[in-house]
C-alpha positions as CSV (number, residue, x, y, z in Angstrom):
1,X,-0.3,-0.1,-0.2
2,X,1.0,3.6,-0.7
3,X,2.7,5.4,1.9
4,X,1.0,8.6,2.2
5,X,3.0,12.0,2.9
6,X,1.1,12.5,6.4
7,X,2.6,8.9,7.4
8,X,6.1,9.7,6.7
9,X,5.8,12.9,8.8
10,X,4.3,10.9,11.7
11,X,6.8,8.2,11.7
12,X,9.5,10.9,11.2
13,X,8.1,12.0,14.7
14,X,7.5,8.7,16.2
15,X,9.7,6.3,14.8
16,X,13.5,5.1,15.3
17,X,15.7,2.4,13.5
18,X,18.8,0.9,14.5
19,X,21.8,2.2,12.2
20,X,24.8,3.4,12.9
21,X,27.6,5.9,11.4
22,X,31.3,6.5,12.5
23,X,31.9,9.5,14.4
24,X,36.0,10.1,13.5
25,X,35.1,10.9,9.5
26,X,31.4,12.3,10.2
27,X,30.7,15.0,12.4
28,X,27.6,16.9,13.3
29,X,27.9,20.0,13.2
30,X,28.6,21.4,16.9
31,X,31.8,19.7,16.9
32,X,33.8,21.2,13.9
33,X,34.8,25.2,13.6
34,X,33.5,26.2,10.5
35,X,34.0,29.5,8.6
36,X,30.4,29.5,7.2
37,X,29.6,31.1,10.7
38,X,25.6,31.4,9.1
39,X,25.7,27.5,8.4
40,X,26.0,26.9,12.7
41,X,24.0,29.9,13.9
42,X,21.2,29.6,11.8
43,X,20.3,26.0,11.4
44,X,18.2,25.3,14.0
45,X,15.6,22.7,13.2
46,X,17.9,21.4,10.6
47,X,20.7,18.8,11.1
48,X,24.2,19.6,9.2
49,X,26.6,16.3,8.8
50,X,30.3,17.4,8.3
51,X,32.2,15.2,5.8
52,X,36.2,15.9,7.2
53,X,39.3,15.3,5.2
54,X,39.9,11.7,6.5
55,X,36.5,10.6,4.8
56,X,37.4,13.0,1.7
57,X,41.0,10.8,1.1
58,X,38.7,7.4,1.7
59,X,36.5,8.4,-1.5
60,X,39.4,10.1,-4.3
61,X,39.6,13.0,-5.5
62,X,36.0,13.8,-6.9
63,X,33.5,15.1,-5.0
64,X,30.6,13.1,-6.1
65,X,32.0,9.8,-4.9
66,X,32.6,10.9,-1.0
67,X,28.7,12.4,-0.9
68,X,27.4,9.4,-2.6
69,X,29.0,6.7,-0.1
70,X,28.1,9.1,3.1
71,X,25.0,11.1,2.7
72,X,21.6,10.4,1.2
73,X,21.9,12.7,-1.9
74,X,21.3,10.4,-5.1
75,X,23.7,11.3,-7.9
76,X,23.2,10.4,-11.8
77,X,26.7,10.1,-13.6
78,X,27.3,10.2,-17.1
79,X,30.0,7.4,-16.4
80,X,33.1,8.2,-14.0
81,X,34.3,11.8,-13.8
82,X,31.4,12.7,-16.4
83,X,28.8,14.8,-15.9
84,X,27.3,14.4,-12.5
85,X,24.1,15.9,-10.9
86,X,22.4,15.4,-7.4
87,X,18.9,14.6,-6.5
88,X,18.6,16.2,-2.7
89,X,15.3,14.3,-0.9
90,X,13.9,14.2,-4.4
91,X,14.3,17.9,-5.7
92,X,16.4,18.4,-9.2
93,X,20.1,19.3,-9.8
94,X,19.1,23.2,-9.9
95,X,17.6,22.6,-6.4
96,X,20.5,22.2,-4.7
97,X,22.6,25.1,-3.5
98,X,26.2,24.6,-3.3
99,X,27.8,27.5,-1.2
100,X,31.6,28.2,-1.4
101,X,33.0,29.7,2.3
102,X,29.1,30.8,2.2
103,X,28.8,32.4,-1.5
104,X,26.2,30.3,-3.8
105,X,28.4,29.0,-6.7
106,X,25.4,27.3,-8.5
107,X,26.1,27.9,-12.5
108,X,24.4,31.2,-13.8
109,X,23.8,29.3,-16.9
110,X,21.8,26.2,-16.1
111,X,21.8,26.7,-12.1
112,X,23.7,23.7,-11.6
113,X,27.3,22.2,-10.2
114,X,28.4,19.7,-11.6
115,X,29.8,17.8,-8.8
116,X,32.6,15.9,-10.5
117,X,34.0,19.6,-11.5
118,X,34.7,20.1,-7.5
119,X,38.3,18.4,-6.4
120,X,37.4,17.7,-2.9
121,X,41.4,17.9,-2.2
122,X,40.9,21.8,-2.1
123,X,38.8,22.0,1.3
124,X,39.3,21.5,5.0
125,X,35.9,19.9,5.1
126,X,32.3,19.1,3.1
127,X,28.9,20.1,4.9
128,X,25.5,18.8,3.7
129,X,22.5,20.6,5.6
130,X,19.1,19.1,4.3
131,X,16.2,21.3,3.5
132,X,15.5,24.6,2.6
133,X,17.9,27.6,3.1
134,X,17.0,30.3,0.2
135,X,16.6,32.5,3.6
136,X,20.1,32.5,4.4
137,X,21.5,31.0,1.1
138,X,19.6,32.4,-2.0
139,X,18.6,30.6,-4.7
140,X,18.5,27.0,-5.3
141,X,18.4,26.1,-1.9
142,X,15.2,23.7,-1.9
143,X,16.4,20.1,-1.5
144,X,19.3,20.9,0.6
145,X,23.0,22.8,0.5
146,X,26.5,21.6,0.2
147,X,29.2,23.8,1.7
148,X,32.6,24.0,0.9
149,X,34.7,25.0,3.6
150,X,38.2,26.3,4.2
151,X,39.1,27.1,7.7
152,X,41.9,29.2,9.3
153,X,43.1,29.4,13.0
154,X,45.6,31.8,14.7
155,X,47.0,28.6,16.9
156,X,50.7,29.3,16.2
157,X,50.9,26.0,14.6
158,X,52.3,24.5,11.3
159,X,51.2,21.6,9.8
160,X,51.6,20.4,6.5
161,X,49.8,17.0,4.5
162,X,51.0,15.3,1.0
163,X,48.7,12.9,-0.5
164,X,49.7,10.5,-3.1
165,X,47.7,8.3,-4.9
166,X,47.8,6.1,-8.3
167,X,45.1,3.4,-9.4
168,X,43.5,1.4,-12.1
169,X,43.1,3.5,-15.7
170,X,46.3,5.3,-14.8
171,X,44.7,7.4,-12.4
172,X,46.5,9.7,-10.5
173,X,45.2,11.5,-7.5
174,X,47.8,14.2,-5.8
175,X,47.2,16.6,-3.2
176,X,49.4,18.9,-0.7
177,X,48.1,21.0,2.0
178,X,50.1,23.6,4.3
179,X,48.3,25.4,7.2
180,X,50.3,27.7,9.2
181,X,49.8,30.8,11.8
182,X,51.0,33.3,14.3
183,X,49.1,35.4,16.5
184,X,48.2,38.2,13.6
185,X,47.8,36.2,10.5
186,X,46.6,32.3,9.4
187,X,47.4,31.0,5.7
188,X,45.9,28.0,4.5
189,X,47.0,26.7,1.0
190,X,45.9,23.6,-0.9
191,X,46.7,22.4,-4.4
192,X,45.5,19.1,-6.0
193,X,45.4,17.5,-9.3
194,X,43.4,14.6,-10.6
195,X,43.6,12.7,-14.0
196,X,42.7,9.6,-15.4
197,X,42.5,7.7,-19.3
198,X,39.1,6.5,-17.7
199,X,39.2,3.6,-20.1
200,X,37.7,0.8,-18.0
201,X,35.8,-2.3,-19.3
202,X,32.0,-2.1,-19.9
203,X,30.1,-5.6,-19.1
204,X,28.9,-5.3,-22.5
205,X,30.1,-6.3,-26.1
206,X,33.5,-6.6,-24.9
207,X,33.8,-2.7,-24.9
208,X,36.1,0.0,-23.2
209,X,34.9,3.5,-21.8
210,X,36.0,5.1,-24.8
211,X,36.9,9.2,-24.8
212,X,36.5,9.2,-21.0
213,X,39.8,10.6,-20.3
214,X,39.9,13.8,-17.9
215,X,41.8,16.2,-15.9
216,X,41.6,18.9,-13.4
217,X,43.9,20.9,-11.2
218,X,43.0,23.0,-8.5
219,X,44.4,25.1,-5.9
220,X,42.8,27.0,-2.8
221,X,44.1,29.9,-0.4
222,X,43.0,31.2,2.6
223,X,44.7,34.0,4.3
224,X,43.6,36.3,7.2
225,X,45.2,39.3,9.2
226,X,44.3,40.6,12.6
227,X,44.5,44.3,12.5
228,X,44.2,44.9,15.9
229,X,42.1,43.0,18.7
230,X,38.6,43.9,17.0
231,X,39.5,43.9,12.9
232,X,40.4,41.0,11.1
233,X,40.8,40.9,7.2
234,X,40.4,37.3,5.7
235,X,40.6,36.8,1.8
236,X,39.6,33.3,0.1
237,X,40.6,32.4,-3.4
238,X,40.0,29.0,-5.7
239,X,41.3,28.6,-9.2
240,X,39.8,25.4,-10.8
241,X,41.3,24.4,-14.5
242,X,39.4,21.3,-16.1
243,X,39.0,18.9,-19.2
244,X,36.9,16.5,-20.1
245,X,36.7,13.9,-23.4
246,X,32.9,13.1,-22.7
247,X,32.6,9.1,-23.2
248,X,30.7,7.4,-26.1
249,X,27.6,5.3,-25.9
250,X,28.5,4.0,-29.2
251,X,31.7,3.9,-31.1
252,X,30.1,5.5,-34.2
253,X,29.7,8.6,-32.3
254,X,31.6,11.8,-32.8
255,X,34.3,12.7,-29.9
256,X,33.7,15.6,-27.5
257,X,35.3,17.3,-25.2
258,X,34.6,20.0,-22.1
259,X,36.6,22.5,-20.9
260,X,36.4,24.8,-18.0
261,X,38.1,27.3,-16.5
262,X,36.6,29.0,-12.5
263,X,38.0,31.7,-10.5
264,X,36.7,32.9,-7.0
265,X,38.0,35.2,-5.2
266,X,36.8,36.8,-2.0
267,X,37.4,39.5,0.6
268,X,36.1,40.0,4.3
269,X,36.3,42.5,6.7
270,X,35.1,41.1,10.4
271,X,34.8,44.1,12.7
272,X,33.7,43.3,16.6
273,X,32.3,46.4,18.6
274,X,30.8,45.6,22.0
275,X,27.3,43.8,21.3
276,X,27.8,44.3,17.3
277,X,29.7,42.0,14.9
278,X,30.1,43.7,11.3
279,X,30.8,41.5,8.5
280,X,31.9,43.2,5.1
281,X,32.0,41.0,1.8
282,X,32.9,41.4,-1.9
283,X,33.2,38.2,-4.0
284,X,34.0,38.3,-7.6
285,X,33.3,34.6,-9.3
286,X,34.4,34.2,-13.1
287,X,32.7,31.3,-14.6
288,X,34.2,30.2,-18.1
289,X,33.5,27.1,-20.3
290,X,34.1,25.9,-24.1
291,X,32.3,22.8,-25.4
292,X,33.9,21.1,-28.7
293,X,31.5,19.0,-30.6
294,X,34.3,17.4,-32.4
295,X,37.6,17.0,-31.1
296,X,39.2,17.4,-34.0
297,X,38.4,20.5,-35.1
298,X,39.1,23.9,-33.5
299,X,35.6,25.4,-33.0
300,X,33.6,25.5,-29.8
301,X,30.7,26.7,-28.3
302,X,31.0,28.7,-24.8
303,X,29.7,30.6,-22.7
304,X,31.3,32.8,-19.8
305,X,30.1,35.0,-16.7
306,X,31.4,37.5,-14.1
307,X,29.6,37.8,-10.8
308,X,30.3,40.5,-8.7
309,X,28.4,40.0,-5.1
310,X,29.0,42.8,-2.6
311,X,27.2,41.7,1.1
312,X,27.2,43.2,4.4
313,X,26.1,41.3,7.6
314,X,25.5,43.0,10.9
315,X,24.4,40.8,14.0
316,X,23.6,42.1,17.1
317,X,23.7,40.4,20.6
318,X,20.9,41.7,22.8
319,X,21.6,39.6,25.5
320,X,23.3,36.0,26.0
321,X,20.0,34.7,25.2
322,X,18.7,36.8,22.2
323,X,20.5,37.8,18.7
324,X,19.3,39.6,15.5
325,X,20.8,39.6,12.3
326,X,20.3,42.0,9.3
327,X,22.5,40.7,5.7
328,X,22.1,43.1,2.6
329,X,23.0,41.4,-0.7
330,X,23.6,42.7,-4.2
331,X,24.6,40.6,-6.6
332,X,25.7,41.8,-10.2
333,X,26.2,39.5,-13.4
334,X,27.2,40.1,-17.0
335,X,26.9,36.7,-19.2
336,X,26.9,35.9,-22.4
337,X,27.6,32.7,-24.5
338,X,27.2,30.9,-28.0
339,X,23.4,30.9,-27.5
340,X,23.1,33.8,-24.8
341,X,23.0,37.7,-26.1
342,X,25.0,39.5,-23.7
343,X,22.7,40.8,-20.5
344,X,23.3,41.8,-17.1
345,X,21.4,41.1,-14.2
346,X,21.4,42.9,-11.0
347,X,19.6,41.4,-7.7
348,X,19.4,43.0,-4.4
349,X,18.2,41.2,-1.4
350,X,17.8,41.8,2.0
351,X,17.3,39.4,4.8
352,X,16.3,39.7,8.5
353,X,17.3,36.8,11.2
354,X,16.3,36.4,14.8
355,X,17.7,33.3,17.2
356,X,16.4,33.4,20.8
357,X,16.8,30.6,23.6
358,X,14.6,31.5,26.2
359,X,15.3,28.8,28.5
360,X,18.6,26.1,28.5
361,X,16.7,23.5,26.5
362,X,14.7,25.5,23.9
363,X,15.5,27.6,21.2
364,X,14.1,29.0,18.2
365,X,14.8,30.8,14.9
366,X,13.0,33.3,12.4
367,X,13.9,34.6,9.1
368,X,12.6,36.0,6.3
369,X,14.0,37.6,3.1
370,X,13.1,39.5,-0.2
371,X,15.0,40.2,-3.9
372,X,14.3,43.0,-5.9
373,X,15.2,42.6,-9.7
374,X,13.9,43.4,-12.8
375,X,14.0,40.3,-14.3
376,X,11.3,38.6,-12.6
377,X,9.2,39.2,-9.8
378,X,10.4,37.2,-6.2
379,X,8.5,36.1,-3.5
380,X,8.5,36.5,0.0
381,X,10.9,34.1,2.0
382,X,10.8,32.8,5.5
383,X,12.0,30.3,7.9
384,X,11.4,29.1,11.2
385,X,13.0,26.4,13.5
386,X,13.1,25.4,16.9
387,X,14.9,22.7,19.1
388,X,14.0,21.0,22.4
389,X,16.2,18.9,24.3
390,X,13.6,16.9,26.3
391,X,16.5,14.9,27.7
392,X,20.1,14.1,27.5
393,X,19.3,11.2,25.7
394,X,16.3,12.7,22.9
395,X,16.0,16.1,20.9
396,X,13.2,17.4,19.1
397,X,13.7,19.8,15.9
398,X,11.6,20.9,13.9
399,X,11.9,23.5,10.8
400,X,9.4,25.3,8.2
401,X,10.6,27.4,5.3
402,X,9.4,28.9,2.1
403,X,12.4,28.7,-0.8
404,X,12.6,29.3,-4.3
405,X,15.1,29.0,-7.4
406,X,15.4,31.8,-9.7
407,X,15.3,31.5,-13.8
408,X,18.4,31.0,-15.0
409,X,20.4,32.8,-17.7
410,X,19.7,29.8,-20.2
411,X,16.0,30.0,-19.2
412,X,15.6,34.1,-19.6
413,X,18.2,34.8,-22.6
414,X,18.8,31.9,-25.1
415,X,18.7,32.8,-28.4
416,X,14.9,32.4,-29.8
417,X,13.8,30.2,-27.1
418,X,14.4,32.1,-23.6
419,X,11.2,33.6,-21.9
420,X,11.2,36.5,-20.0
421,X,8.3,36.0,-18.5
422,X,9.4,33.1,-16.3
423,X,8.6,33.4,-12.4
424,X,10.8,32.0,-10.6
425,X,9.8,28.1,-8.9
426,X,8.8,28.3,-5.3
427,X,8.7,25.4,-2.9
428,X,6.7,25.0,1.0
429,X,8.4,22.7,3.4
430,X,8.3,21.2,6.6
431,X,10.8,18.9,8.5
432,X,10.9,17.0,12.2
433,X,13.6,15.2,13.3
434,X,14.5,13.5,16.1
435,X,17.9,12.9,17.6
436,X,19.0,10.5,20.2
437,X,22.4,10.5,21.7
438,X,23.6,7.6,24.4
439,X,26.9,7.3,25.2
440,X,29.0,6.2,21.5
441,X,25.4,6.1,19.9
442,X,24.0,8.5,18.1
443,X,21.0,8.5,15.7
444,X,18.7,10.8,13.8
445,X,15.4,10.6,12.1
446,X,13.6,12.9,9.9
447,X,10.5,12.9,7.9
448,X,9.8,15.6,5.6
449,X,7.2,17.2,3.0
450,X,8.0,19.9,0.0
451,X,5.7,21.3,-2.2
452,X,7.2,22.8,-5.1
453,X,5.3,25.3,-7.4
454,X,6.0,27.0,-10.9
455,X,8.5,24.1,-11.7
456,X,10.5,25.0,-15.2
457,X,10.7,22.8,-17.7
458,X,11.7,23.0,-21.5
459,X,8.8,21.9,-23.4
460,X,8.3,22.3,-27.4
461,X,6.0,24.8,-28.3
462,X,3.6,24.9,-31.2
463,X,6.1,25.6,-33.7
464,X,8.2,22.7,-32.4
465,X,10.4,25.1,-30.8
466,X,11.4,24.0,-27.1
467,X,10.9,26.6,-24.5
468,X,11.1,27.0,-20.7
469,X,8.1,27.4,-18.9
470,X,6.7,27.2,-15.4
471,X,4.7,24.0,-16.0
472,X,4.6,21.6,-12.8
473,X,3.9,21.2,-9.3
474,X,5.9,18.7,-7.5
475,X,5.8,17.3,-3.9
476,X,8.4,14.9,-2.6
477,X,8.3,13.4,0.9
478,X,10.0,11.0,2.7
479,X,12.1,9.9,5.6
480,X,15.9,10.2,6.4
481,X,18.3,8.5,8.6
482,X,21.8,8.7,9.8
483,X,23.3,7.7,13.0
484,X,26.9,6.6,14.6
485,X,28.2,4.4,17.1
486,X,32.2,3.8,17.9
487,X,34.0,2.3,20.8
488,X,37.2,0.7,22.4
489,X,36.0,-2.7,22.4
490,X,39.3,-3.8,23.8
491,X,43.0,-2.3,24.7
492,X,44.4,-0.9,21.1
493,X,41.4,-2.0,19.6
494,X,38.8,0.1,18.0
495,X,35.6,-0.3,16.0
496,X,33.2,2.3,14.7
497,X,30.0,1.8,12.1
498,X,28.0,3.9,9.7
499,X,24.6,3.6,7.8
500,X,22.0,5.9,6.2
501,X,19.0,5.4,4.9
502,X,16.4,7.6,2.7
503,X,12.9,6.6,1.7
504,X,12.1,9.3,-1.4
505,X,8.7,9.7,-2.8
506,X,9.0,12.4,-5.8
507,X,5.9,12.9,-7.7
508,X,4.4,15.1,-10.5
509,X,1.3,15.9,-9.0
510,X,-0.2,16.4,-12.2
511,X,0.1,13.1,-13.6
512,X,1.0,11.5,-9.9
513,X,4.1,10.0,-11.8
514,X,7.8,9.8,-9.6
515,X,10.2,12.2,-11.3
516,X,13.3,10.1,-13.2
517,X,16.3,9.6,-11.7
518,X,15.2,9.6,-7.7
519,X,14.9,6.2,-6.2
520,X,12.7,5.5,-3.6
521,X,15.2,4.1,-1.5
522,X,19.1,4.5,-1.0
523,X,21.2,3.3,1.5
524,X,24.8,3.5,2.6
525,X,27.0,1.7,5.3
526,X,30.6,1.6,6.8
527,X,32.6,-0.2,9.3
528,X,35.5,0.3,10.2
529,X,38.1,-1.8,12.5
530,X,41.6,-0.3,13.9
531,X,44.4,-2.4,16.1
532,X,47.5,-0.2,17.1
533,X,48.8,1.6,13.3
534,X,46.4,-1.0,11.1
535,X,43.0,-0.6,10.1
536,X,40.6,-1.9,7.7
537,X,37.3,-0.3,6.7
538,X,34.6,-1.4,4.4
539,X,31.8,0.9,2.5
540,X,28.4,0.0,1.0
541,X,26.2,1.8,-1.6
542,X,22.8,0.7,-2.3
543,X,20.7,2.3,-4.6
544,X,17.1,1.3,-5.5
545,X,15.4,1.0,-9.0
546,X,14.5,4.0,-10.5
547,X,12.6,5.1,-13.5
548,X,14.2,6.6,-16.8
549,X,11.1,7.5,-18.8
550,X,8.6,10.7,-16.9
551,X,5.6,7.9,-17.9
552,X,6.9,5.9,-15.2
553,X,7.4,2.9,-17.9
554,X,8.6,0.1,-16.0
555,X,10.3,-1.6,-19.3
556,X,12.8,1.4,-19.3
557,X,13.5,1.1,-15.7
558,X,17.1,0.6,-14.0
559,X,17.9,-2.3,-11.7
560,X,18.8,-1.8,-7.8
561,X,22.6,-1.6,-7.6
562,X,25.0,-2.6,-4.7
563,X,28.6,-1.5,-4.5
564,X,31.2,-1.7,-1.7
565,X,34.8,-1.0,-1.4
566,X,37.3,-2.6,0.7
567,X,40.6,-0.4,2.3
568,X,43.6,-1.4,4.4
569,X,46.5,0.8,5.7
570,X,49.2,1.0,8.2
571,X,50.8,4.3,10.0
572,X,54.4,4.0,10.0
573,X,55.1,7.3,11.9
574,X,55.8,7.5,15.6
575,X,55.8,11.6,16.0
576,X,54.1,12.1,12.9
577,X,51.8,10.1,10.4
578,X,53.2,8.4,7.4
579,X,50.2,5.9,6.4
580,X,50.3,3.6,3.4
581,X,47.1,2.1,2.2
582,X,45.1,0.2,-0.5
583,X,41.8,0.3,-1.8
584,X,39.5,-2.2,-3.7
585,X,36.7,-0.2,-5.3
586,X,33.3,-2.5,-6.4
587,X,35.1,-5.2,-4.6
588,X,32.2,-7.5,-6.0
589,X,32.6,-6.2,-9.8
590,X,28.9,-5.3,-9.6
591,X,27.5,-4.4,-13.1
592,X,25.6,-1.3,-12.6
593,X,25.0,2.4,-14.2
594,X,23.3,5.4,-12.6
595,X,22.5,6.7,-15.9
596,X,20.7,4.6,-18.7
597,X,23.3,3.0,-21.1
598,X,26.1,5.2,-18.8
599,X,28.3,2.1,-17.4
600,X,30.3,2.8,-14.1
601,X,34.2,0.9,-13.6
602,X,33.8,-2.7,-12.4
603,X,36.4,-3.9,-9.9
604,X,39.5,-1.8,-9.8
605,X,42.5,-0.9,-7.2
606,X,44.6,1.8,-5.9
607,X,47.7,2.3,-3.5
608,X,48.3,5.9,-1.9
609,X,50.8,7.4,1.1
610,X,49.7,10.0,2.7
611,X,52.3,11.8,4.9
612,X,51.3,14.5,7.9
613,X,54.1,16.5,9.7
């Protein structure tokens, strides 16, 4: 019998399931320092999980793998290293916002972020927050947000990290990171290089993955300088340079490739004046891509966008239990491309936030946001969240919000097809989260419901030209589980286990069909055992059956699949850490694909060396 949305929310409020998650690599927000202060201060009623450097190294350089094996986000991937699109709580790829040190970096052209165009080696941690976040983070924050953080401190210590990994298909993953600071300044520098011939065998017709090679290089810089006790300047910068040859479905197809060169710069001035904290930000983002429809020819289509963001954030602590926050933002975008005439878009927004803890066990927050632009009519957004600690063992969280996604450059300005009358997509949502903690066990169960109006879709018009329209209404609802357990069972013997589970219904309300590439079921798990300097870990990913046709024709369903990885490592260091290790990926040689006719690799291997000093 079909589970209704009301039962799902009731289940999210009352039930509990025995699932585990490891504490050494995945943490709740309060245990980790983040540069994105809003993520910590204004996530009441929502859970934020943090993937630290250790888990990011287990899953390779491309961000898709780390999130796929450790979160409830489903990814459809056009082959290893190819275009990777997320579905967070049953929403589309453009309804997941990606934040770089608090700045939204979703593409101005299609509104999405390709997670295989992000090198995990450039960041100190990756944070994931489920549910709406448009009041704080703007467009696209409907299903959830993914945060890429660079952390700075003034501890006076210097740490260096060198990671080198080589594996099947001539795959190279090299990373270097240094963090150093004094009382007045702090520096973080991270460089990464990832490349692969990517010529793995397909499970059909004795074929290999053709034209799948790729490389990318990434440089991340963070610097802070204390002018005096009350004023600090911070600067963040990132450069990403990548090239991918898109894998062929058939050998007769023309070989293509895609190049992108992106730069991001952020200057921040933090001032503390009594009960006021003032943060002024100025960011410049550059998005630049070229697509070659035939790699033997020197002809390409292209797009470029220059984004300038000015942001002022003023926080006022009325008391130890009550704080107010006003945020003013102006975003200026100048974009053009092969199919888009040059166009300028300017958006001004204002937001007001309040957080209050009237007594020790209870806190709540409220927020509103409004944008002003000539390009479309923006709705008034709101959010409200509560958190109540009933006991040391159990707490209850609740959050409601209205969120949105603005039309992209392609939607508005594509030559001959853009629609200047488009309205932003809007969503109303509610979630209930149960959180349990007992000794070494942490567990959470969340139920949610999202209703999305004015979904933008590209559909054929009367003259057979595809144009974007505000066409569909979609509702998604489900439950999410995340928990954690770890313990020293004997002297020098540690064990931890992990698991997540998501049940997701995402339906077109006009026709009642499940959206394509949204599995009803997804689960992940991991088990780690360590004895002195030796450790072994096991990872598992299960994705349920999915529809690939909008009418849910079962003839074209993609089968469920289970992928598992096994890794071992040994630490040679005494005062410093010198770790060697090896991993077997897809150890059971599962034949699977997450996008139709886009096969993923079978069993493959890598070895690595990690130096920390």
